[in-house]
C-alpha positions in Angstrom: -8.4 2.4 -80.1 -9.4 -1.2 -78.7 -12.1 -0.8 -75.7 -11.6 -2.1 -72.3 -14.0 -4.4 -70.6 -13.6 -4.3 -66.8 -15.0 -6.8 -64.7 -15.2 -6.4 -60.7 -15.3 -9.7 -58.8 -16.0 -10.8 -55.5 -14.6 -13.7 -53.7 -17.2 -13.7 -50.3 -15.0 -16.4 -48.5 -15.6 -17.4 -44.3 -12.4 -15.5 -43.5 -12.7 -12.7 -45.9 -13.9 -10.9 -48.6 -11.7 -10.7 -51.9 -12.6 -7.9 -54.1 -10.9 -8.1 -57.7 -10.5 -5.6 -60.8 -9.5 -7.0 -64.4 -9.7 -6.2 -67.8 -10.5 -7.7 -70.2 -9.3 -6.9 -74.2 -9.3 -9.4 -76.5 -9.8 -12.3 -74.9 -6.4 -11.0 -73.1 -7.4 -11.0 -69.0 -5.0 -8.4 -66.9 -5.1 -8.3 -63.2 -5.5 -4.0 -61.8 -5.8 -4.4 -58.3 -7.4 -6.9 -55.4 -8.3 -6.0 -52.8 -8.6 -8.7 -48.9 -11.0 -7.3 -45.9 -11.3 -9.9 -43.3 -14.9 -10.8 -41.1 -14.7 -8.2 -38.3 -16.9 -11.5 -37.2 -18.9 -15.1 -37.9 -20.9 -14.0 -40.8 -20.3 -17.0 -43.0 -20.4 -20.5 -42.4 -19.5 -23.4 -44.4 -20.0 -21.3 -47.6 -23.6 -19.6 -46.8 -24.0 -15.9 -45.4 -26.0 -16.5 -41.7 -25.8 -12.4 -41.4 -27.0 -11.0 -44.4 -26.0 -7.1 -42.9 -22.4 -7.9 -41.3 -21.7 -9.7 -44.7 -23.1 -6.9 -46.9 -21.1 -4.2 -44.7 -17.5 -6.1 -45.4 -18.5 -6.4 -49.4 -19.6 -2.2 -49.6 -16.3 -1.0 -47.9 -14.5 -4.0 -50.7 -16.5 -1.7 -52.8 -16.3 1.9 -51.6 -12.1 1.4 -51.7 -11.9 -0.1 -55.5 -14.8 2.8 -56.4 -12.1 4.6 -54.7 -9.1 3.8 -57.1 -11.0 2.7 -60.4 -14.8 4.4 -60.5 -17.9 3.6 -59.9 -18.5 0.0 -59.6 -22.5 -1.2 -59.9 -22.4 -4.9 -61.6 -20.3 -8.0 -59.5 -19.2 -11.2 -60.3 -19.5 -13.7 -57.9 -19.2 -17.7 -56.9 -21.1 -20.3 -54.7 -19.0 -21.5 -52.5 -17.9 -25.1 -53.0 -18.2 -26.0 -49.2 -21.6 -25.2 -49.0 -22.5 -28.0 -51.7 -23.9 -30.6 -50.1 -22.9 -34.2 -51.8 -25.2 -37.5 -51.4 -25.1 -41.1 -52.9 -28.9 -42.4 -53.2 -29.2 -45.6 -54.3 -32.8 -46.6 -56.6 -34.4 -50.6 -57.4 -37.2 -51.0 -59.1 -38.7 -54.4 -60.1 -38.7 -55.3 -63.9 -40.5 -59.1 -63.8 -42.1 -59.6 -66.9 -41.3 -56.3 -68.7 -40.5 -55.4 -72.0 -36.5 -54.7 -72.5 -35.3 -51.4 -70.4 -35.3 -48.3 -72.3 -33.2 -45.0 -72.0 -36.2 -43.4 -70.7 -36.6 -46.1 -68.1 -32.4 -45.4 -67.4 -33.5 -41.7 -66.9 -36.4 -42.4 -64.7 -34.4 -45.0 -62.2 -31.0 -42.5 -62.1 -33.6 -38.9 -62.1 -35.4 -41.2 -58.6 -32.1 -41.8 -57.1 -30.8 -38.0 -58.0 -34.7 -37.1 -55.8 -34.0 -39.7 -53.0 -30.1 -38.5 -52.6 -32.1 -34.9 -52.4 -34.3 -36.0 -49.7 -31.6 -37.4 -47.6 -29.5 -34.1 -47.8 -32.8 -32.8 -46.8 -33.2 -34.8 -43.5 -29.8 -34.2 -43.0 -29.7 -30.5 -43.0 -33.8 -30.6 -41.0 -35.7 -29.4 -43.7 -38.7 -30.7 -44.8 -38.7 -30.3 -48.7 -35.8 -31.5 -51.1 -36.5 -29.2 -53.6 -35.3 -26.4 -51.5 -32.1 -27.5 -53.0 -30.2 -27.3 -56.5 -28.9 -30.8 -58.1 -25.6 -29.0 -60.1 -24.3 -32.2 -60.6 -24.4 -36.0 -60.6 -22.7 -39.0 -61.6 -23.3 -42.8 -61.6 -21.5 -45.2 -59.3 -23.1 -48.3 -60.9 -26.2 -49.9 -62.1 -27.0 -53.8 -61.4 -29.6 -56.1 -62.9 -30.5 -58.7 -60.5 -27.7 -57.6 -57.6 -24.8 -58.2 -60.0 -23.0 -55.5 -61.2 -23.5 -54.5 -65.0 -22.2 -51.7 -67.5 -25.6 -50.6 -68.7 -29.1 -51.5 -68.5 -30.1 -51.0 -72.2 -32.3 -53.7 -73.4 -31.6 -55.5 -70.7 -34.1 -57.8 -68.6 -34.5 -59.6 -65.4 -36.5 -60.1 -61.6 -34.9 -55.8 -60.6 -32.4 -53.4 -61.4 -30.8 -50.5 -59.1 -28.5 -47.5 -59.7 -26.4 -46.2 -57.1 -25.9 -42.1 -57.3 -23.6 -39.6 -55.8 -25.3 -36.5 -56.9 -24.9 -32.6 -55.3 -26.4 -29.8 -54.4 -26.8 -27.0 -53.8 -29.1 -25.1 -50.9 -31.2 -22.0 -52.8 -30.9 -20.2 -49.6 -26.8 -20.1 -50.8 -27.8 -18.4 -53.8 -30.9 -16.4 -51.9 -28.8 -14.9 -49.2 -25.8 -14.1 -51.4 -28.4 -12.2 -54.0 -29.4 -10.6 -50.6 -26.2 -9.2 -49.7 -24.9 -7.8 -52.9 -28.5 -6.2 -53.2 -27.9 -4.2 -49.7 -24.5 -3.3 -50.5 -25.8 -1.5 -54.0 -24.6 -3.7 -56.3 -26.4 -5.7 -59.0 -25.5 -9.2 -59.8 -23.8 -9.3 -63.0 -23.1 -13.1 -63.4 -22.6 -16.1 -60.4 -20.8 -19.5 -60.7 -19.5 -22.1 -58.4 -16.3 -21.7 -57.0 -14.9 -25.1 -58.2 -16.4 -24.4 -61.7 -14.5 -20.8 -61.6 -11.4 -22.9 -60.7 -12.0 -25.4 -63.0 -12.6 -23.2 -66.1 -9.9 -21.2 -66.2 -7.2 -24.4 -65.3 -9.1 -26.7 -66.8 -9.7 -26.0 -70.6 -12.7 -27.8 -72.0 -10.7 -30.0 -74.4 -9.0 -32.0 -71.5 -12.9 -32.0 -69.0 -12.9 -35.4 -71.0 -9.8 -36.2 -68.6 -10.1 -38.1 -64.6 -8.9 -35.2 -63.2 -9.8 -34.3 -59.3 -9.3 -29.9 -58.3 -8.6 -29.3 -55.1 -8.7 -26.0 -53.5 -7.7 -25.4 -49.8 -8.7 -22.9 -48.1 -7.9 -22.2 -44.5 -10.9 -24.2 -42.6 -12.4 -26.1 -45.4 -10.8 -27.9 -48.3 -13.1 -27.8 -51.5 -13.2 -31.1 -54.3 -14.2 -31.2 -57.9 -13.8 -34.4 -60.3 -14.1 -33.6 -63.9 -14.5 -36.4 -66.6 -16.7 -36.7 -70.2 -16.6 -33.6 -70.7 -18.1 -32.1 -67.4 -18.3 -31.3 -64.0 -19.5 -34.8 -62.3 -18.8 -34.3 -58.2 -18.3 -32.2 -55.7 -17.4 -32.3 -52.5 -15.7 -31.1 -49.1 -13.5 -32.1 -46.2 -13.8 -30.0 -43.1 -9.5 -29.6 -43.5 -7.9 -27.4 -45.1 -3.9 -24.7 -44.0 -5.2 -23.8 -40.9 -4.5 -27.4 -39.1 -1.6 -27.5 -40.5 -0.5 -23.9 -39.1 -1.8 -24.3 -35.4 0.1 -27.4 -35.8 3.7 -25.8 -36.9 2.6 -22.9 -34.4 2.2 -25.8 -31.5 5.8 -27.3 -32.5 7.9 -24.3 -33.0 5.7 -22.4 -30.4 4.8 -19.7 -32.5 1.9 -17.7 -32.6 -0.8 -17.8 -34.8 0.5 -15.3 -38.2 4.4 -16.3 -37.6 3.0 -20.0 -38.1 1.3 -19.1 -41.8 3.6 -17.1 -42.5 6.4 -20.3 -41.3 4.2 -23.1 -43.8 4.6 -20.9 -46.5 8.0 -20.2 -46.3 8.4 -23.9 -46.0 7.5 -24.4 -49.8 10.0 -22.2 -51.0 12.9 -22.7 -48.5 15.0 -25.6 -47.2 16.0 -24.1 -44.1 13.8 -21.4 -42.0 13.9 -19.0 -39.2 11.2 -18.5 -36.8 10.6 -16.6 -33.1 9.0 -18.5 -30.6 6.9 -16.8 -28.6 9.8 -16.2 -25.5 11.7 -14.1 -28.3 14.5 -17.0 -29.3 15.6 -18.0 -33.4 15.9 -20.7 -33.8 17.1 -22.1 -37.6 15.7 -25.3 -38.0 15.7 -27.6 -41.1 13.1 -27.4 -43.4 12.5 -31.9 -43.0 12.6 -31.4 -39.0 9.5 -29.5 -39.0 8.1 -31.9 -42.2 8.7 -34.7 -39.4 7.3 -32.8 -36.3 3.9 -32.2 -38.5 3.3 -35.2 -40.2 1.0 -37.1 -38.5 -1.4 -33.5 -39.2 -0.2 -33.7 -43.1 -1.0 -37.5 -43.6 -4.5 -36.5 -41.5 -5.2 -33.9 -44.3 -3.8 -36.3 -46.8 -6.3 -38.9 -46.2 -8.9 -37.1 -45.5 -8.5 -35.1 -49.0 -8.3 -38.8 -50.7 -10.6 -40.3 -49.0 -13.0 -37.7 -51.0 -11.8 -38.1 -54.6 -12.1 -41.5 -53.8 -15.7 -41.3 -52.4 -16.8 -39.0 -55.4 -14.7 -41.0 -58.3 -16.0 -44.1 -57.4 -13.3 -45.6 -55.8 -10.9 -45.1 -58.7 -8.2 -43.0 -58.9 -8.4 -39.9 -60.8 -5.8 -39.2 -63.5 -4.3 -36.4 -62.2 -4.8 -33.6 -59.4 -4.3 -29.9 -59.5 -4.1 -28.2 -55.7 -4.8 -24.4 -55.7 -6.0 -22.4 -52.7 -3.6 -21.3 -50.0 -3.2 -24.3 -48.5 -1.5 -26.1 -51.2 1.2 -24.1 -50.3 1.4 -26.9 -46.9 4.8 -28.7 -47.1 4.9 -32.1 -49.4 0.8 -32.3 -49.8 1.6 -32.9 -52.7 3.5 -36.0 -52.3 1.6 -37.1 -50.1 -1.6 -36.8 -52.2 0.3 -38.9 -55.3 1.4 -41.8 -52.6 -1.8 -42.4 -51.2 -3.8 -41.8 -55.3 -0.8 -43.9 -56.3 0.1 -41.9 -58.6 3.5 -40.6 -59.8 4.5 -37.6 -57.9 4.4 -35.5 -61.4 0.7 -36.3 -61.4 -0.1 -33.6 -58.3 1.2 -30.5 -58.8 -0.3 -27.2 -57.0 -1.2 -24.6 -59.4 -0.7 -21.3 -59.3 -2.1 -18.1 -61.7 0.5 -18.3 -63.4 -1.0 -22.1 -65.0 -3.9 -19.1 -66.0 -3.6 -18.3 -70.1 -4.0 -15.1 -71.0 -3.2 -13.1 -68.1 -1.4 -10.2 -67.1 -1.0 -9.5 -63.6 -0.2 -5.9 -62.0 3.6 -5.6 -60.6 2.6 -4.6 -57.0 0.1 -7.6 -56.2 1.4 -11.1 -54.8 1.1 -14.3 -57.5 0.0 -17.4 -55.3 -2.2 -20.5 -56.0 -5.1 -18.5 -53.2 -5.1 -15.9 -56.1 -6.6 -18.9 -58.8 -10.4 -18.6 -57.0 -10.7 -14.8 -57.5 -8.8 -14.4 -61.0 -11.7 -17.4 -61.9 -14.9 -16.2 -60.2 -14.3 -13.0 -62.5 -13.3 -14.8 -65.8 -15.6 -17.3 -65.5 -18.5 -15.4 -64.5 -17.7 -13.4 -67.5 -18.0 -16.4 -70.5 -19.8 -18.5 -68.7 -22.1 -17.0 -66.5 -24.4 -19.5 -64.3 -27.8 -18.1 -65.3 -31.3 -18.7 -63.6 -33.7 -19.8 -66.0 -37.5 -20.1 -65.9 -39.6 -22.8 -67.1 -43.5 -22.9 -66.6 -44.3 -26.7 -64.9 -47.8 -27.6 -65.5 -48.8 -23.9 -65.2 -46.3 -23.2 -62.2 -42.8 -20.8 -62.6 -40.4 -23.1 -61.7 -36.2 -21.4 -61.4 -33.1 -23.5 -62.3 -29.5 -22.9 -61.4 -28.3 -23.3 -64.9 -25.0 -25.3 -63.8 -25.0 -27.4 -66.9 -27.3 -28.6 -70.1 -30.0 -28.4 -67.9 -32.8 -31.1 -69.2 -36.6 -31.8 -68.6 -35.8 -33.9 -65.5 -33.8 -31.3 -64.2 -37.1 -29.0 -63.7 -39.5 -31.7 -62.2 -36.5 -32.2 -59.8 -37.2 -28.4 -59.3 -40.7 -28.6 -59.2 -40.5 -31.3 -56.2 -42.4 -33.7 -58.3 -41.8 -36.9 -57.2 -40.1 -39.0 -59.4 -41.4 -42.2 -58.5 -44.8 -41.2 -58.6 -44.6 -40.3 -62.2 -45.2 -44.1 -63.9 -47.7 -45.6 -63.1 -48.7 -47.8 -60.7 -48.7 -51.8 -61.3 -51.5 -54.0 -62.1 -52.3 -55.5 -59.3 -50.8 -58.5 -59.0 -52.7 -61.9 -58.0 -51.6 -65.6 -56.3 -53.5 -68.1 -56.9 -53.0 -72.3 -56.2 -52.4 -74.8 -59.3 -51.7 -78.1 -57.9 -50.4 -76.9 -54.4 -47.8 -74.9 -56.6 -47.8 -70.9 -55.9 -47.9 -68.9 -58.8 -47.9 -65.0 -59.3 -49.5 -63.1 -62.0 -48.7 -59.9 -62.4 -50.7 -56.8 -63.2 -50.6 -55.0 -66.4 -47.3 -52.5 -65.6 -48.1 -48.5 -65.1 -48.2 -47.0 -68.5 -44.8 -44.3 -68.4 -45.6 -40.2 -67.7 -46.5 -38.0 -71.0 -44.6 -35.1 -71.1 -45.0 -32.4 -73.6 -42.7 -29.6 -73.9 -43.9 -26.4 -75.2 -46.6 -28.6 -77.6 -45.0 -31.6 -78.5 -43.9 -35.1 -76.7 -40.3 -35.0 -75.1 -38.5 -36.9 -73.0 -37.1 -36.5 -69.9 -33.2 -35.6 -71.6 -34.6 -33.4 -73.4 -33.2 -29.4 -72.8 -34.7 -26.6 -72.1 -35.1 -23.1 -72.3 -36.0 -20.0 -70.3 -39.7 -19.7 -70.7 -41.2 -23.3 -71.9 -44.3 -24.5 -71.1 -43.9 -28.2 -70.0 -47.2 -30.5 -69.0 -46.4 -33.7 -67.0 -49.5 -36.2 -66.4 -49.3 -39.4 -64.7 -48.9 -42.4 -66.5 -52.2 -45.0 -66.3 -51.6 -47.5 -64.5 -51.6 -51.4 -65.5 -54.5 -53.2 -65.3 -55.3 -56.1 -62.8 -54.3 -59.2 -63.6 -56.6 -60.9 -65.8 -57.2 -64.0 -66.8 -59.2 -67.8 -67.4 -58.1 -71.4 -65.9 -57.4 -72.5 -69.0 -54.5 -69.6 -69.4 -52.2 -71.3 -66.7 -52.9 -75.3 -68.0 -51.5 -75.5 -72.2 -53.8 -78.9 -72.8 -56.2 -80.5 -70.3 -54.6 -84.4 -69.6 -57.0 -87.2 -71.5 -57.4 -91.0 -71.5 -59.3 -93.3 -73.8 -61.0 -96.5 -71.2 -62.4 -99.2 -72.5 -65.5 -100.1 -69.3 -67.5 -103.4 -69.5 -66.4 -103.2 -73.7 -68.0 -99.7 -73.7 -65.1 -96.8 -75.0 -65.0 -94.3 -72.9 -62.5 -90.7 -72.9 -61.5 -89.3 -69.3 -60.5 -86.3 -69.3 -58.5 -84.6 -66.3 -61.0 -83.6 -63.1 -61.2 -79.1 -63.1 -62.0 -78.3 -59.6 -61.2 -74.5 -57.9 -62.0 -74.3 -54.5 -63.0 -77.3 -53.8 -66.0 -77.3 -56.2 -65.6 -79.2 -59.8 -65.5 -76.0 -63.1 -64.5 -75.7 -66.6 -60.5 -74.4 -67.9 -63.2 -71.0 -69.3 -63.9 -70.0 -65.7 -62.0 -67.0 -64.4 -60.4 -66.6 -61.5 -59.4 -64.5 -58.3 -56.8 -63.7 -56.5 -56.3 -66.9 -53.7 -58.0 -68.9 -55.3 -56.9 -73.1 -55.4 -57.7 -75.2 -58.7 -56.7 -79.1 -58.7 -56.0 -80.0 -62.1 -55.6 -84.3 -62.0 -56.6 -87.1 -63.9 -58.0 -89.3 -61.0 -54.9 -92.0 -60.3 -57.5 -94.6 -59.2 -60.2 -96.9 -61.0 -62.7 -96.1 -58.7 -62.1 -92.3 -59.1 -62.2 -93.4 -62.5 -65.2 -94.8 -63.0 -66.4 -92.5 -60.7 -65.6 -89.1 -63.1 -68.0 -91.4 -66.6 -70.2 -90.9 -63.4 -70.4 -94.8 -63.9 -71.5 -94.8 -59.6 -73.8 -98.1 -59.9 -70.8 -100.0 -60.7 -68.8 -98.0 -57.9 -71.1 -99.7 -55.9 -71.2 -103.2 -57.1 -67.0 -102.8 -56.5 -67.5 -101.2 -52.4 -67.3 -104.2 -49.7 -71.0 -106.3 -49.0 -71.6 -104.8 -45.8 -74.8 -106.2 -43.3 -74.8 -105.3 -39.5 -74.9 -108.1 -37.3 -76.5 -107.8 -33.7 -75.7 -103.8 -34.2 -72.0 -104.5 -35.4 -70.8 -103.1 -38.8 -69.7 -106.9 -40.6 -67.9 -106.3 -44.3 -67.1 -109.5 -46.1 -65.0 -109.5 -48.9 -65.3 -112.8 -50.6 -69.1 -111.3 -51.2 -68.0 -108.1 -52.9 -68.0 -107.1 -56.5 -65.0 -108.0 -58.7 -63.0 -106.0 -60.7 -60.3 -106.6 -63.1 -57.8 -104.8 -65.6 -56.8 -106.7 -68.6 -57.9 -109.8 -67.1 -56.0 -109.3 -64.0 -58.1 -109.4 -60.8 -57.0 -105.6 -58.7 -58.5 -103.8 -56.1 -60.2 -100.6 -56.6 -57.5 -98.1 -55.9 -55.5 -100.3 -58.0 -54.0 -97.2 -61.0 -55.4 -97.6 -64.6 -53.4 -96.2 -68.1 -54.4 -95.0 -71.4 -56.2 -98.3 -73.7 -56.8 -100.1 -70.5 -59.4 -102.2 -69.8 -61.6 -102.6 -67.3 -64.4 -105.0 -66.6 -66.5 -105.2 -63.5 -68.4 -107.6 -61.5 -71.3 -107.4 -59.5 -71.8 -108.2 -56.0 -73.3 -111.6 -54.5 -77.1 -112.1 -53.1 -76.2 -115.3 -50.2 -78.2 -117.4 -48.5 -78.2 -117.1 -44.7 -76.8 -120.8 -45.4 -73.6 -119.6 -47.4 -73.4 -116.2 -44.7 -72.7 -118.1 -41.8 -70.2 -120.8 -43.7 -68.6 -117.4 -44.1 -68.7 -116.4 -41.5 -68.0 -119.9 -39.6 -71.7 -119.8 -37.8 -72.5 -123.1 -37.0 -76.6 -123.2 -37.7 -77.3 -126.5 -36.4 -76.1 -129.8 -34.7 -76.7 -133.6 -36.4 -76.0 -136.8 -35.6 -76.6 -140.1 -37.6 -78.5 -143.0 -36.4 -81.2 -146.3 -37.3 -84.0 -146.6 -36.3 -86.2 -149.5 -37.1 -83.9 -150.0 -39.5 -83.0 -147.7 -41.2 -80.5 -144.5 -41.2 -81.6 -141.4 -40.2 -80.4 -137.8 -39.4 -80.6 -136.3 -36.4 -81.4 -132.2 -36.1 -81.7 -129.5 -34.3 -81.0 -125.4 -34.8 -78.7 -123.9 -33.1 -77.9 -120.3 -34.7 -81.3 -118.3 -36.3 -81.5 -115.5 -38.4 -84.1 -112.9 -38.3 -83.7 -110.0 -40.5 -86.8 -107.0 -39.0 -87.6 -109.2 -36.7 -88.7 -112.1 -39.3 -87.1 -115.5 -38.7 -84.6 -116.5 -41.8 -84.8 -120.1 -43.0 -81.4 -121.3 -44.2 -82.5 -120.8 -47.8 -83.5 -117.2 -47.6 -81.6 -115.0 -49.5 -79.3 -111.8 -47.5 -79.0 -108.6 -49.2 -76.5 -105.8 -49.3 -76.5 -103.5 -46.1 -79.3 -106.2 -44.3 -79.3 -105.4 -40.6 -79.9 -109.1 -39.2 -80.2 -110.1 -35.7 -79.3 -113.9 -35.2 -79.6 -115.8 -32.0 -77.4 -118.8 -30.7 -78.7 -121.5 -28.7 -75.9 -124.0 -26.7 -74.9 -126.8 -28.4 -76.5 -129.6 -26.1 -76.6 -133.7 -26.4 -78.8 -135.4 -28.1 -81.5 -137.6 -26.0 -84.0 -140.4 -27.5 -87.0 -138.0 -27.3 -85.0 -135.5 -30.7 -86.2 -138.4 -32.4 -90.1 -137.8 -32.6 -89.5 -135.1 -34.1 -88.2 -137.2 -37.1 -90.8 -139.9 -37.2 -93.7 -140.6 -37.7 -94.6 -143.2 -34.4 -97.8 -145.3 -35.1 -99.1 -147.5 -32.5 -100.2 -151.1 -33.4 -103.9 -151.5 -32.9 -103.8 -154.8 -30.9 -101.2 -153.0 -28.7 -102.2 -152.1 -25.0 -101.3 -148.5 -24.8 -97.7 -149.7 -23.0 -94.3 -149.4 -25.1 -91.0 -149.8 -24.1 -87.3 -147.6 -26.1 -84.5 -149.6 -27.0 -80.7 -148.0 -27.5 -78.9 -150.3 -29.4 -80.7 -153.5 -27.6 -81.7 -152.4 -24.2 -84.0 -150.7 -22.5 -84.0 -146.9 -22.6 -85.5 -144.1 -21.6 -87.0 -140.3 -23.5 -83.7 -138.8 -22.3 -81.5 -141.8 -22.4 -77.7 -139.6 -24.4 -77.4 -140.6 -27.7 -74.6 -141.4 -29.8 -73.9 -141.1 -33.3 -74.7 -145.1 -35.1 -77.1 -146.0 -32.5 -79.8 -148.9 -33.2 -83.2 -147.4 -31.7 -86.3 -149.4 -31.3 -89.6 -148.8 -29.8 -91.9 -152.1 -29.0 -95.8 -152.4 -28.2 -96.8 -155.6 -26.2 -100.1 -157.0 -27.3 -103.6 -157.3 -25.7 -104.1 -160.2 -24.2 -106.7 -163.0 -25.7 -108.9 -165.9 -24.1 -108.2 -168.7 -26.3 -104.3 -168.1 -26.5 -101.6 -167.4 -23.8 -99.8 -164.3 -23.2 -97.6 -162.8 -26.5 -95.9 -159.7 -27.4 -96.7 -157.8 -30.1 -93.0 -156.2 -31.2 -93.8 -153.3 -33.4 
């Protein structure tokens, strides 16, 4: 005799608790009994048990009534409600400038950092200060970006920055814990646990079909739960707070029906073209399906739009290949058609799926078949065939329990342990900013090392699968070293020029300074250092760089201080020639130029006076006793250090001179005596006569150029002779 395996499952919903008894025999399932018991008060909210005592009381009543028919029930299969799931998007960007090619582990670390960021957002939205109070039950990649541009994948890419945006789904741990508490109070032991969307998917979408991108929508009374499959797994979950009750209320408003009759009318519209209703005034009315649909069209549109918007959000703004509708709310008239229109799908790609779509299933004749039974039956079958279990691992010696709704990896364990993914990689070494020839250059520090992850003592990766009891040790990667370089690391080759100066050969190298001080290429740099590496641009700078400072001095302008005033005299400065052509010290030079310099002049007082157009003396030509004489008298005097200089004394560069100038006045006869010797004749009687051009003149008689001057001395009188005059 073949043994039958009895399965007891509970669908603990917001409005009611559904108990179901199945018998399993060689892979065939038979629904023996179903019992529905509504909550007497609001003990459930959004899939989470808020009043454990009240819910456990309803569970106990369902258990006891089923036990009366089918014997003792000790273990039960249950599901966490899909509406309890929290879905969140998150984006993380990392700097990869100068980093080696991106590896698979780098991408996993980036993705998990984004998941953890989404976890924190969920926790913040729900006023919970610890993100690891949420299980991550799945996430999918919305896109990768490299330097702001969307890209297919990041492996082996290089650039400035990489980013990923994910959509992740989380289940609050309190949902599972409160569920366990309610069962325990009702005297039941959890045999297996699953998620409601997974339950429905497992019985409607076999694994061979899960590689397809399909949306499953469980439309209940208050919420519509959504799950998306792709690439062989469930990639996203979502929920919208609008469902069948909203349609029922719209029918109630338009037809003046109480809520139960409106619910009955909604179900009849699914199978009948015309229905008869009795309104609250007692009138019977026969109404065509098209008329009712038209009256509630706006509400239908709102329900379809909400569902489709969430599907597109979960599916990265792409329509899935098909949509399956289950749950009592799926019987809403025209809902499949409107969902198809809004997703741009053919009508036959959106369908209501009832329990008749479940293979290898038979149902007792007294049980009405419908899409509202898909989830309860799916819970029993899915929890039995592929139960979700807890796994316990140890992360850095601390126990971590994980809710296994998918393949669990080391990355999942670190998330559950509350380890900050963005803290695992070593920090980059401190960067350094230096300025080279006016250009700011950032020298990054060394990259941080990846974390060391050991699984049972062996090196492992973030995507390695874990088993219950695994021991994980995680050590933060070493921080990168601070930037460290010499000046020569910034300059490929120090420029140089060969120059000939006054027939001597020289090699001129660029001058390197750091923060204004001359230095060598071997000097190590610090943050904010200012480095200049420049070839002298002018001949004067070149001579100074070669140490020819005396030549530089000779090229500077001849300078003296006259009566306290600085005076530059360029004609007396040294001369500078480049390849035979005279140039100025500020002119440039080139490789292999021949530079020749000449020294400053050492002028006399007379030469300096000529250059400065200073009159040293005045003179006029005259004749005296038939001889031509130049009368001269000083007009300007030069003194240095208090000593008067003669016209032939030399002037040195930098001398301090005092120049005194007299007023220019006409020459008089008296000025002659400073230029000639006057001898009085022996026979002269001591008296003389001054003659100018033959006419008698006086000492102060004014002279003019060319005047003929004479002095006449009268002779003494002799006794033997008459008076005679002697002319000298």
